[in-house]
C-alpha angles and dihedrals in degrees: 000000000000095000138049129235089246087065093063096095088059088066088067097041097041115027091186087066090061094049090046087065095035096115093051093046092048091050092054100038108023088226128124120245092252093055092046092048090052090052093050094044098043102037116017106033097051091047093049092048091051091049093048092050092048094051092046093053100037119095094182110099092205092055091048091052091049093051092047088054091050090048089053088053089055090059091045090053094046092098089058090054093051100036102034106048118109118241109269106217091199090064096059127075092209093059119126134180122202112206122189118206116200120192141150112276102167129157133187093275095044109033094168100047117132122191128213123193130176129224119195120209119196147141128269109185133315140250139206121240116179088345091304122122117236126183119226111233122205136174134207143162090226109113091215094050092232108102135056094012113183118204112234104174143268132303133195133175120227128167092345091309127113114223121201133199115190124213090281090051095247107158122226138160105248097183137007109194091182092075121129131205107286095028114122135220124204109237117185098208113213087350093283110062110065114190134165106233119192130224107249101183141011121195137150132254129188119233118181090341094308124113116235126186114235122206122200121198132207122250118261117266094245111064120179108171090302139093140214100203094178119181128170126202114203112252092007105059133213121000085230094060139290096279097041095107088057093051105024121180138167125240128231119249092198099063139021102288123147144133113199138170106244100180142351132203126199140156092013099308144073111265110175136028124179110239091225095059125068092191132045096216117046125180115173115162131151113262127184092244094054103042095099092043092053095051100107118171113217119181149220097023115197090038135185105200115345140027131200123213123205132180139156095237120095103212142096121278135195111227125200127178119198129188124228090275092057095253119142110243100169135018126179146140123252112212099170137036129249096042127181116206126196111223098167093130094061118100121234114281146080122314137178118228112204119193118189137178134162092276109026142032133186140170126215128189115235128194121201113201108167115178111203 
């Protein structure tokens, strides 16, 4: 390599030195300069500074030898810092988050119709404030992320935290990926019900071969036929969208009501795709030409063991059933109408029935209420 390990502190003191060796570093690690700089700044430099200070002030030879050994371990573990860190979407200007919102949109002719629309969040440029770099975050319903962009605010990463300034420059911590089990985050539900909600579990998931920490939160104290179901993924954010902690809400359990991250893109490639969605961009709204086609009849509903599906169209359909957490519990093809489906194995509760073909797509709420 074109640099020595002793040169690493220069990366922190002189950022141009890092970018001078960017190509070599990228060849050996596969990481972008921003990710590598974050690893050096957040992990290695603070540890080296602590070690240097300890050795300078310690008069005990044994302590000095111990700290030298630990410092050696830091250099030995440097490859893990550079190779093993998950891609932080908030460090890349090309990052995008696709968020699908599903909600009832029925009318008199289509009483069961459920709409799904997608909002894309992404960066368009950056700015300097007090010599600090901030990324400009926008949102749009345009699938190409070119038209009707709405400015949302500024973000910046600092010590594994994501800071956010809204359009009025009010500063807030959007994410803290240093949280531990038992730590709490203040969520202002619906903008009027602030509550500190603790982290109940932290585990790890693998996305595209990279390990990401996953944080699960408790449900709010007040539950009224709705759920919070908040989960963070380190470097990606909430499963409900990147700005969800700034505008948190709860979702109804009595009707189709969800807001879920379908896909993310960062550092020139797709990173995340929700297992319940086959497409990243979904736009299902009721149009005059499709009202009759979308009018599926599903009965009985509520059901105890089986359902029957009827429709006027003579074509094949893909059928997906999801539980209230968005997990797929049944997937099949329908080749003839009417079709009767045995759902005896499902537990009592609320489910979403998604029916898709090449031309149409609809979602129907199902309720299983089996009485033994």
